[in-house]
C-alpha positions as CSV (number, residue, x, y, z in Angstrom):
1,M,-45.8,0.5,-17.7
2,A,-44.4,3.9,-16.7
3,E,-40.8,4.7,-17.7
4,Y,-38.6,6.0,-14.9
5,T,-35.5,8.0,-15.6
6,V,-32.8,8.6,-13.0
7,P,-32.1,12.3,-12.5
8,R,-28.6,13.5,-13.4
9,P,-26.6,15.0,-10.5
10,V,-26.0,18.7,-10.9
11,A,-22.5,20.0,-10.5
12,P,-22.2,22.8,-7.9
13,A,-22.2,26.3,-9.5
14,G,-20.1,29.1,-8.3
15,P,-17.0,29.2,-6.2
16,E,-17.3,25.9,-4.2
17,L,-14.8,24.1,-6.4
18,E,-12.8,27.1,-7.7
19,P,-9.2,28.0,-6.7
20,V,-8.8,30.6,-4.1
21,P,-6.6,33.6,-5.2
22,V,-3.7,34.5,-3.0
23,A,-4.6,37.7,-1.1
24,A,-1.2,39.4,-1.4
25,C,-0.8,38.7,-5.2
26,D,-1.9,41.4,-7.6
27,V,-2.1,38.8,-10.4
28,C,-4.4,36.6,-8.5
29,Q,-6.6,39.5,-7.3
30,A,-6.9,40.8,-10.9
31,L,-7.9,37.3,-12.2
32,A,-10.5,37.0,-9.4
33,Q,-12.1,40.3,-10.4
34,E,-12.0,39.3,-14.1
35,R,-13.5,35.9,-13.1
36,E,-16.5,37.5,-11.3
37,K,-17.1,40.0,-14.1
38,A,-17.1,37.1,-16.6
39,R,-19.5,35.1,-14.4
40,T,-21.8,38.1,-14.2
41,H,-21.9,38.3,-18.0
42,G,-22.4,34.5,-18.4
43,R,-19.0,34.0,-20.0
44,H,-18.4,30.5,-18.6
45,L,-15.3,29.8,-20.7
46,A,-13.6,33.0,-19.4
47,V,-14.5,31.9,-15.8
48,R,-12.8,28.5,-16.5
49,S,-9.8,30.2,-18.0
50,C,-9.3,32.5,-15.0
51,N,-9.7,29.5,-12.7
52,A,-7.0,27.6,-14.6
53,V,-4.5,30.5,-14.4
54,I,-5.2,31.1,-10.7
55,A,-4.8,27.3,-10.0
56,G,-1.5,27.2,-12.0
57,H,0.0,30.3,-10.4
58,P,3.2,29.3,-8.7
59,H,2.4,30.5,-5.1
60,G,3.9,28.2,-2.5
61,R,5.8,26.0,-4.9
62,A,9.4,25.3,-4.5
63,S,11.6,26.6,-7.3
64,G,13.1,23.8,-9.4
65,T,16.2,25.9,-10.3
């Protein structure tokens, strides 16, 4: 009897699920450029790191102080 394996779903690659940098922010823009350079060089951990910093940047959040 032939064995059947279910194909694993593939996560989308690229910017589909990445945070969008704020256009007027120099920090976000620099991180976006660094992220693209890292992606070009296959540095996936650096891409994830840039995404985390962009996502955590405090744009649009109310100040707790």
